[in-house]
Every structure is written in C-alpha cells, then in structure tokens.
N, C-alpha and C positions, 0 to 999 in steps of 0.2 A: 229672240223675237224677230230680228231682221230677216232670218231665214223664212219665217212664216209670211212676212210681207212679200219677200221675193217669190215664194211659192204662189201667192195670189197673183202677182204680176205675171209670172210665167204661165199660169193657167189661163189668164186672160189673153196673153199673147198667142199661145198655142191655139186656143179656140177661135180667136179672131183670124189668125192666119189661115187656119184650115177652112174657115168660112169664105175667106177671100179666094183661096186656091180653088175651092169647089165651084164657085160662081164663075171664075175665069175659065174653067173647063166645061161650063154649061150644065153643071149638075145642080139644078135648082132645088130639088128636094133635099139633097145632102147639105146644100148651103143653108137652107132654112133650119135644119137640125143643128148645124154648127153655130149659126148665129144665135139661136135660142140658148145654147150652152154659153156663148159669150155674154149674152145679156144676164144670165144667171150669175156668172162670175162678176160682171160689172156691178150688180146689185149687192155684192157681198159686204161693202161697208154699211149699207142700211140694215142688212140682216144681222151683222155684228152688233150694231147699236141696239137692235131689238133683243138680241141675246143678253146684252148687258142690263136690260131692264127687268130681266127675270131674276129676282133675288135668290131663288133656290139654286140657280146655276153657279153663282159666285160663291156660294157656301159649300160647294162640293170639294173645293181645293183652294189653295192659296192663289191670289191673283197672278203670281208669277207662273203658275201652271195653267190656270184657267184662261187667261187672256190669249196666250199663243194658241191654245187648243181651240178656243172659240173663233180665232181668226181663220184657222183652216176649216173648221166646221161651217163657217158662214158661207163658204162657196162649195165645200165638199158635200154637205147635206143636201142643198138644192139640186146639185148635179146627180147625186145618188137617187133622189126621189124621181127626177126626170127620167133617168136611164131605167129605173125600175118600172115606171109607168109605160115607157116605150116597149120594154121587154114583155110586160104583161099583155099589152095591146097586140104585139106581134104574135104572141103565143095564142091568144084568143082568135086572131085572124087565121092562123095556120090550122087550128082545130076546126074552125068553121069550114075552111076549104077541104079539109080531110073528110068531113061529114058529107059534103056535096059530091064527093067522088064515089 
C-alpha cells in the first residue's frame, strides 16, 4: 500500500514540476494544462473518500485489494477522463480544420 501512496505523491510531483517548468519557459497554455493535471492529482484524497462511500466497490474484492486499487484510481481515473476529453476536442478541431480546406 505504501507504493500506491508513493505513486500518488510522484504523480503530483511530476505534474507540478512540469507546470512550473512550462511557466518558467513562458509556455502559458502548456502550464495551464499541467497545472490542471496537478489539481486533479491533488484532489485524489477527496475522490478516494468518495470511492469508499460506494458500497458496491468495496464488495468487488477484499479491502486489501480494493483500497490500494482505489488509491491509484482516485488520481488515474480523473487524469484519464481529462486526457480523453482533450484528445476528443483536438480530434474534433482537426476535423473542422480539414473541412475548411
């Protein structure tokens, strides 16, 4: 379980440092994206607590398996949703540009 907490801390550290690095280089749009990722990881304890309130999740497996899994999902799932949304938006924009040509 300590490895899951370490992974959460590492994810926060990486996203925050990338956000800091991009703003230092004057890349404001990239900074916004990295800081949004950092906020999503920062909110992972709240998301984890929400996951624990869903009784069906804890019945899927023993707590020894579910708690570490939910720790990673508490930041991995929001990041996955964010990145998927960004990809879909970029894909939609590229299709719109292609039609204009």
